[in-house]
Steps between C-alpha positions, in 0.01 A plus 500: 500500500656839454762693694409857578740780565427828677474802275845632424584868473818480303576868523589447865759237420631481146544766236496229234131464577415860416340626183551869441299716267585861424283743316623819337282796410595850393484624857516191718643152537320202645693194612321174560636171634320167481585164656404211284538130415427258204582339134454289176661210320649374177557130447861379497730259681470690827279266701593428862590135563161427658478126429665304779424180308745598224795521741774236470544258793670659798435855378334620821767335713758688294322824585495411870869411489579839352288668767709324766815620325365855491432480874861393556679743268249783464347630174717639225459574131502166310823425316324476164283808552514731200505787750870485587608861547754613243430873511373696799232756423222697669175599334198592707453245778739246341849514650760280335446253219558538128341696220179328389488233773208635703235279336731264313305195383178622664314648203285197418393461863437875517266483202315198632477555876484877550133583507309769308456829682161493677205673339449714812849644466468558125162670533636725776786608276267562206267710714767695686702573185188571291614269222286526186665263250719766344860615553801277574624272780867442595551167683837504680650160581208323333618146575282254309220751446256474791462877539444599138270201455274652765526863388560503122128517417488841666770651274550569134861377508729320748880515518635224728867467598708243685875422492440123541466359148345173618229695680455728200457203263210370709358851530503517121309171486250642749459815291448303178234286668304772677582835336648440151649812344428699815819453706855604410770314699856627554799330673610799708515600867278761662814706559537530121166655408518835322319750277518264200219294658262795496243602762271272700177530693626237746823326599471183708737272691359156581706363793813645340572846647709351783746356245566843350697815577180646641591870530633503144204308359249724681670803347502348151136392527392846611645643179321240285150561643262738330295750708243298695714187464550232766784294645377169647703249701346156551626224725346213690537322829756219471497153653820560699360711784414210731161626623324161510605141571531421131691820423733433793560151357606664172737744674654226714547267204669768290729584792585134545617466140635848423568663836307759702604800292261573215662466160460718193632302206871444558503778761311585817183699565567828680185708544549873460274795571129453455370594158293783644811647665684490168210672324470758774851617411419511129293744297199275564482573872359291788216249451176432689418131562178312410442125561344234275477143638490196270461139617707239319484118500826309444563131436832338588588477129433873459710586806798307366459638147484851643818446702683383186396830338663713769837666538556322833408133440532431127637175363808691384573588863414156638704319235526124564301540822179603324336155496579425864393851603167438329450162669580654838259790452219278370530275804504794742192657339315168476565438870283804580194342332290212640557188281134474398513853356841482333371436147315833496755698698533869438597804702319831525680824563392861501727767358445870547535732203604847603435821311643841587466840343558866574398837360769765507699740291775336291839508670 
């Protein structure tokens, strides 16, 4: 049994799903945007609680009791959530929250349950950018290393940056395992890049541009790219769009436990201009869009692990409600599958990867 979802064109609905690539030449700039989705894993204590047999007596009834209480009082941030707002801030699409809380406690899940970038997307980038194994790559907001893991073989050197030290520690482990001596990692923000880093053939943001001061970062990246260089933004379709029965079950369950407004760490998600609109106002200029579709199969364990890796449903946000949230979601997803097929249950979704580019005089 598999659930199928219609093909999703994320560009029509969510800028976080856009990948943007920009190419600079001596007389022209090309901007390309891809949509994408996938990831890899490192072993740690970040497994979802998938064994119902290990639950203490009355555990599921406790979850149902809390669901009844939520229905009576409405969802609110758990009292023991580590996301209590002490300092209001805005960065990119995150409004409110505290410095460093966007992916607090999510790094291990991020490393394990975010999938590798699909080969079709990587090969498209390599071909479009004419990568030949030389020059340098700048990975902005590298997370736990999924982007440079896919692209490092096509560069002589990689510089990867991220302000989250937990993410960066796992990225370093990834680099040591797959590209030893090839990747330099720095704990800085994209807004801090400067001439001291040198010039790059490509700069890339893997599902991270929407957390940045995008006009400023676009300007800084432009100055760091060598003639013929490229700026690539990658992002993938999320599970929170509600396009199928199983995705709607996810959205409804999150809303039941955390409220209908999408969270971003200790703050709220507030989508801004589309990435292509931001670039159109920059020296890169406006992009042209190209689509790449990739089918994905998800198990219930993978869905829950992915949610714990996000900025909107991490264990840090859920706090003491995490176990009961997981029980609730597992039961709602399992109810969509005939009992005889439950042991092999998985869901299939199709995400569209979008590419855009333009040829024009630099602005």
